[in-house]
C-alpha positions as CSV (number, residue, x, y, z in Angstrom):
1,X,254.0,-92.9,171.9
2,X,256.8,-93.3,174.5
3,X,256.3,-95.7,177.2
4,X,255.6,-92.6,179.8
5,X,253.0,-91.7,178.0
6,X,251.5,-94.6,177.9
7,X,251.5,-95.4,181.7
8,X,251.9,-92.3,183.7
9,X,248.7,-91.5,185.3
10,X,246.5,-88.1,184.4
11,X,247.6,-85.7,187.2
12,X,244.6,-83.6,188.8
13,X,245.1,-81.1,191.4
14,X,241.7,-80.2,192.9
15,X,241.4,-77.1,195.1
16,X,238.3,-77.5,197.6
17,X,237.0,-76.5,201.0
18,X,235.5,-79.0,203.5
19,X,232.1,-77.3,203.8
20,X,231.8,-76.7,200.2
21,X,229.0,-78.6,199.4
22,X,229.6,-78.1,195.6
23,X,233.1,-79.9,196.4
24,X,231.1,-83.1,197.7
25,X,229.1,-82.9,194.8
26,X,231.7,-82.5,192.1
27,X,233.9,-85.0,193.7
28,X,230.8,-87.7,192.4
29,X,230.6,-85.9,189.1
30,X,234.3,-86.3,188.6
31,X,234.5,-90.0,189.8
32,X,232.3,-90.7,187.4
33,X,234.1,-88.5,184.9
34,X,237.0,-90.6,185.5
35,X,235.1,-94.1,184.8
36,X,233.8,-92.9,181.5
37,X,237.5,-91.7,180.7
38,X,238.7,-95.6,182.0
39,X,242.0,-94.0,182.3
40,X,244.8,-93.4,185.0
41,X,244.1,-90.9,187.2
42,X,245.9,-89.4,189.9
43,X,244.5,-86.6,192.2
44,X,245.9,-84.8,195.1
45,X,243.7,-82.2,197.0
46,X,245.0,-78.6,197.9
47,X,243.1,-76.4,200.2
48,X,241.2,-73.7,199.4
49,X,239.4,-71.7,202.8
50,X,235.8,-70.2,201.9
51,X,235.5,-68.5,205.4
52,X,238.5,-68.1,207.0
53,X,237.3,-65.6,209.3
54,X,234.5,-68.1,210.8
55,X,235.2,-68.6,214.5
56,X,235.6,-72.4,215.3
57,X,232.0,-72.4,217.3
58,X,229.9,-70.7,214.9
59,X,226.5,-69.9,217.4
60,X,223.8,-70.7,214.9
61,X,223.0,-73.2,211.6
62,X,223.6,-73.3,208.3
63,X,220.7,-70.8,207.1
64,X,221.8,-68.7,209.8
65,X,225.3,-68.4,208.5
66,X,224.3,-67.5,205.0
67,X,221.8,-65.0,206.0
68,X,223.8,-63.4,208.5
69,X,227.4,-63.3,206.9
70,X,226.1,-63.4,203.5
71,X,223.1,-60.7,203.6
72,X,220.9,-63.4,202.2
73,X,217.1,-63.9,203.7
74,X,216.3,-66.4,205.5
75,X,213.7,-67.8,202.7
76,X,216.4,-67.3,200.0
77,X,218.6,-69.5,201.7
78,X,216.3,-72.0,202.7
79,X,215.4,-72.3,198.9
80,X,219.0,-72.6,197.9
81,X,220.0,-75.1,200.5
82,X,216.9,-77.1,198.9
83,X,218.1,-76.8,195.6
84,X,221.4,-77.6,196.7
85,X,220.3,-80.6,198.6
86,X,218.5,-82.0,195.9
87,X,221.0,-81.9,193.5
88,X,223.4,-83.8,196.0
89,X,220.6,-86.5,196.0
90,X,221.1,-86.8,192.6
91,X,224.6,-87.8,192.9
92,X,223.6,-90.1,195.7
93,X,224.9,-87.6,198.8
94,X,222.1,-87.5,201.6
95,X,223.1,-83.9,202.8
96,X,221.4,-82.8,206.3
97,X,222.0,-79.1,206.7
98,X,220.0,-79.4,209.9
99,X,222.8,-81.1,211.6
100,X,225.7,-79.1,209.9
101,X,228.4,-77.4,212.0
102,X,229.2,-74.6,210.7
103,X,232.9,-73.7,211.5
104,X,236.4,-73.0,210.5
105,X,238.3,-75.6,208.2
106,X,242.0,-74.4,208.2
107,X,242.9,-77.2,211.0
108,X,240.7,-79.9,208.7
109,X,242.9,-78.8,205.6
110,X,245.8,-79.5,208.3
111,X,244.8,-83.0,208.4
112,X,244.3,-83.4,205.0
113,X,248.1,-82.7,204.6
114,X,248.9,-84.9,207.7
115,X,246.9,-87.5,205.7
116,X,248.3,-87.1,202.4
117,X,251.5,-87.5,204.2
118,X,250.5,-90.8,205.4
119,X,249.0,-92.1,202.0
120,X,245.6,-91.4,202.9
121,X,244.4,-88.1,202.0
122,X,241.4,-89.3,199.4
123,X,239.8,-91.1,202.2
124,X,240.8,-88.4,204.9
125,X,238.9,-86.1,202.5
126,X,236.1,-88.4,201.6
127,X,235.4,-89.0,205.3
128,X,235.7,-85.1,206.3
129,X,233.0,-84.5,203.5
130,X,230.6,-87.4,204.7
131,X,231.1,-85.8,208.2
132,X,230.5,-82.1,207.7
133,X,227.0,-82.6,205.0
134,X,225.9,-85.9,206.3
135,X,226.8,-86.9,209.7
136,X,226.6,-83.7,211.8
137,X,230.0,-84.5,212.7
138,X,232.3,-81.3,214.3
139,X,235.1,-80.4,211.5
140,X,236.9,-77.6,213.4
141,X,238.2,-78.9,216.6
142,X,241.3,-81.1,217.2
143,X,239.7,-83.8,219.3
144,X,236.7,-84.3,217.0
145,X,239.3,-84.4,213.9
146,X,241.6,-86.8,215.4
147,X,238.5,-89.1,216.1
148,X,237.4,-88.8,212.2
149,X,241.3,-89.4,211.4
150,X,241.2,-92.6,213.6
151,X,238.4,-93.9,212.1
152,X,240.5,-94.6,208.4
153,X,243.5,-95.8,210.3
154,X,245.2,-93.1,211.3
155,X,247.0,-92.8,214.4
156,X,244.5,-90.9,217.0
157,X,247.5,-89.4,219.5
158,X,249.8,-88.4,216.2
159,X,247.1,-86.7,214.6
160,X,246.5,-84.5,217.7
161,X,250.1,-84.0,218.3
162,X,250.4,-83.0,214.5
163,X,247.5,-80.7,214.8
164,X,248.3,-79.3,217.8
165,X,251.8,-78.4,216.8
166,X,250.3,-76.8,213.5
167,X,252.8,-79.0,211.6
168,X,251.3,-78.6,208.5
169,X,249.3,-75.2,208.5
170,X,252.7,-73.8,206.1
171,X,251.2,-76.1,203.3
172,X,248.1,-74.9,203.6
173,X,248.8,-71.3,203.5
174,X,250.4,-72.2,200.6
175,X,247.8,-74.3,198.5
176,X,245.9,-70.8,199.7
177,X,248.8,-69.2,197.6
178,X,248.5,-71.2,195.0
179,X,244.9,-70.5,194.6
180,X,245.5,-66.7,194.7
181,X,248.3,-67.4,192.2
182,X,246.0,-69.2,189.9
183,X,243.3,-66.7,189.9
184,X,240.9,-69.4,191.8
185,X,238.3,-67.5,192.9
186,X,235.7,-70.3,194.3
187,X,235.8,-74.5,194.2
188,X,236.0,-76.7,193.6
189,X,238.5,-76.2,190.8
190,X,240.5,-79.0,189.0
191,X,243.4,-78.6,187.2
192,X,244.2,-81.3,185.0
193,X,247.1,-82.5,184.5
194,X,248.9,-79.1,184.5
195,X,247.2,-77.9,181.4
196,X,243.2,-77.6,181.7
197,X,241.1,-75.8,184.3
198,X,237.6,-76.6,184.9
199,X,235.5,-74.8,187.9
200,X,232.8,-75.8,189.5
201,X,230.9,-79.3,189.9
202,X,230.6,-80.0,185.6
203,X,228.9,-83.1,184.2
204,X,231.0,-86.4,184.4
205,X,231.2,-85.9,180.2
206,X,232.8,-82.4,181.0
207,X,235.9,-84.0,183.0
208,X,235.6,-87.0,180.9
209,X,236.3,-84.6,178.2
210,X,239.1,-82.8,179.9
211,X,241.0,-85.9,181.0
212,X,240.8,-87.1,176.9
213,X,242.3,-84.4,176.0
214,X,244.7,-83.8,178.0
215,X,246.0,-87.9,176.9
216,X,245.9,-86.8,174.0
217,X,247.9,-83.9,174.1
218,X,250.3,-86.3,175.6
219,X,250.7,-88.3,172.8
220,X,251.1,-85.5,170.5
221,X,254.0,-84.3,172.6
222,X,255.7,-87.5,172.9
223,X,255.3,-88.0,168.7
224,X,256.8,-84.6,167.9
225,X,259.7,-85.6,170.7
226,X,260.4,-88.6,168.6
227,X,260.1,-87.0,165.5
228,X,262.2,-84.0,166.7
229,X,264.6,-86.6,167.7
């Protein structure tokens, strides 16, 4: 095994949206999978907009949105949300759909890129997901997002400056374009070490297996290179 293969973390690129319930559930299951894998993992989040045409201040709740915009009956939507809430609870997440503010998430993705540039992307993603699904906070307006950013230690005034200037909008659009090139149609979507794609909030064992396979492939690649040398 080469020294590089023995120490370099497995890179995992995750496409997700702040208002995707399965992304938060998948985040928890993936973390459990990493613990099962017991190796070094590096995570980077990428932008995906589930509903880019949603207004920032949508009038109505989550039930209204899914019923009106997706053409689903109210009772079907309510049952669906009850189901996803129960699944979220099974991984320790207390979803509160009565308090959710349906919104456009493009600026929250810009904030995630800002946070990445300042070494805090993972913390920012966790804060945004919790804010949306549990705390009933608004994640589509600059001032509200700046408040959330300041809660994890980012400079609030500089966040307002960056988001107002749409400093990271091009990076968001590049992520969305890359998702299209990969054929990603739903999130969460995990790309393991550039080798394997996993769609959805899979069981921790599935993530652990993919991470283990990627690690084994690295070892095999290193052995083959040493033999060739």
